[in-house]
N, C-alpha and C positions, 0 to 999 in steps of 0.2 A: 406515503413514506417511500414505498418500494422504487417507485420510478424516479425518485429524487437522489438515489445514491449513484454517484458516478465514481467507479473504481478504475484506477489506471495502474498498470505494471510497467516499470521501466526496467529493462534488463540488458545484459550482454549475453550473446549467444552461447558463450562458453561458461556461463556462471553456473556452478554447481548446485545453487540454492534456488533456481528459477521454479522447479516442480514443486518445491516445498512451499514457495510463496504462492503459487496457483492453488495449491491445496488449501492453504489458509484462507484465501479470498474466497474459494467456493464454500468452505465451512461457515466463514463468517456471514456470507450473503445468505445461505440457506437458514442460519439461525434467525436472521430477521425477516425471513419470507420474502427476500428479494429476489429478482430473476438472476441467474447465474450468468450474468454477463458483464465483462469488463473490457477495456481497451489496453492492448499491449503496444509498447512502444520499444523498438531496438535503440539502444543509445547510438549506434554508429550510422543509422539510417539518416540520410539527409532529409527526409520528410518529418522526422521527429522533431518537435518544436525545440529551439536552441535552448530554452529554460530548462528542458529535461535532460538534455544530453550531458549535464555536468553532474547528474545524481548517480551514487554508486548503485551496484546491482546486486540484489534486486531491490527497487524501491517500490513501495505501494502507497498510492495517493488516494484519499477518499475526498471527493469534492475538492481537490487541490491541497488537502492536509495530509502531511507525512505521518504515516502509521508509525514511523520510528521516532518521531520528535514530539511525542506527546500531542499529536494532531496540529502542530504549528506548521509554519512554512517549510517546505522541503529543504533537507540538509544537502548542501551542495559539496561536491568533490572536485579537486582541481586536475584530477587525473583519473584514468580508468581504476576503478577500485571496487572492492567488496564492501557491502554494507554490513555493519554489525548491529545487532539488536539485543536488547535485554528484555526478556519476557517476564511475564507477570511472577515468576518464581525466582526472579533474579539471575536466571541462566543467560549466558551469552550464547547467541545462535546467529546463523547466516542469513534467516529470513523472518518476518515478522510472524507471530503466531497469530491465529484466528482471534484471539482474545484482544491483542493489540489493535487489530482492525476493528473489532466491535467496540472497543473503547472509544476510537475516533468517531464512529458512527453515533454512538450514544452521546458523546459531548456535543456533536453538531445537532442531534435531535433535540437535546435539552436546550441548547442556545436559541433553536428555532421555535421552542415550545411544543415539540411533536413528541409522541411516545414512540418508543422502539419495541418492535416485536409484534 
């Protein structure tokens, strides 16, 4: 399971919520015993895939599934924008919680017939 989790962080360099997203990624990966490794993409970098440049900042993808959209396809933004997330308590925040990331990992694991943790 561990080596099959691919996490990506898409962000703007001036985004005030990037560190919070990184912390949530670390916490989620540690919770499932996965290596604390993920890919980071700057939205403005020309080497960032075009499909990721339209995401708001910060966006966290787990194996391509958006942690802020119930694990569905990534939410697209037409312009530079901040992401807004609703956490497990119903609070609005600027970065996904570790639990939102864990929920996507769990959904993917259950759809693949794997156990999490």
